[in-house]
Structure formats: C-alpha cells, structure tokens
Phi, psi and omega in degrees: 000130178282132170252145176220139169271120177260144171233126177249094187299330178297340182257355179289127178262358189050047176281335182062022166306319177302303175312311180299312184294330187280322180289324176293328179294315177304324173277356184073028183237159179255323181257127180303332186284356173272345180296118170297151184296331179269003180282134178240109179293160175282155190263097172256354180205130176222168172239148179220180170244128179237114183049046170079002175249130178295142185208134183278135174262107182207160178291135181264000182051060184301149173303318180232074194299118177287341175297314181290332186282334180272343184286124192275347177264345186078019185287334180251127188214150177271135172276114181300331180277312184270339183083005182281153170262113186265137179250127186251113185282337180293337180254346183294142183252002180066018186290335173089002180292341170293319171297322176300324185259355182290117177295348184253353180068028184266003173248130182223158171292146188277005178101342174270345183068013175238006178201155170260165179212160182198170176301130178244011181060028179039073182297333180273358185243143180300323183228124178311152184295325183292318175304313180297320188280348188278091189283340187272347182081022176286336173251142176214149181269134177235156170258020172080342180298129181066025189290313182309308177303323181293315178299318172302320182293313177304316182292324173299318181292324188284332175270000176081021184276340176070242181256034180295154180249000000 
C-alpha cells in the first residue's frame, strides 16, 4: 500500500502538535514530560508560514528523489512497495549532500552531526504520529488513490475557480 501525507492548510491551526508528536516518536518516547531538558529531537517535520498560509516542511517522497541520487552512501532509497523514500541511518555518513539538493528543505542533521534525518512516514505505525496528533484534520493519511484529481479540485477551490474545466 502506498502511503501519502495530505495537508489541508485551511484546517491548520499552527498548534505544532504534529511537530511535537514527530519529535517524540524520533526520540522513542510518548509523553513530552519524559523529554530531558537537554534533549533535542531531530527535525523531520516543521511548520512555516508561506504568504500567510501554514505549510509543513517535510519530505514529499518524490517520484524521482534528488536526495537519493545525491546520497553518496546509498542511505536514501525508494521503497518499491510503499513508494516512500526511506533513510537508513545505519549507513548514513552525514555528509549533507541530500540536504543540499532537497527542493523542500526536508532533510536535516539529526543532532549528532554524524547523520541526516527526514520523514520516513512511520512505517511501523498504522497511522503516522503526526497525523494522529493533528486534531484539526490538517494532516491526513492517504493511499494515493485519486490523488491527482483531489489536488486539481483543491487548486480550483483555492483560486476560487469552482468547477472550471
């Protein structure tokens, strides 16, 4: 099954619950009260404002990922079954070549200066932690079916075009 994260900016409250949930998952903890003062989770997801609209800074799991092509150690690969672009930290050398070519700024150092990190779509969870934490429904999980038509309909709606053809 192909997993895709959908983002609906009109629903986002900029509460950063998704960012917190993702960071806690990366550190392997569930309760933010367990977070040590000196701990800094790796940035796999961030939120920003683009022309006044909330937008996630995250991996888009590109069809032809430039990060995988630039990775000198082969640590970034496309999963043929799920379509996700996976990062394998055990082979990453932390050179940052993937970060330089990512058009979305979605690859970041993991905080150890020895490895990079990015969204992995939480393959072991039925629902990614960021999606589960988003109570407004701004982040949703999709199987990718009908994705193109949904994007076109959303674009028409956002520009006020209604049902233009």
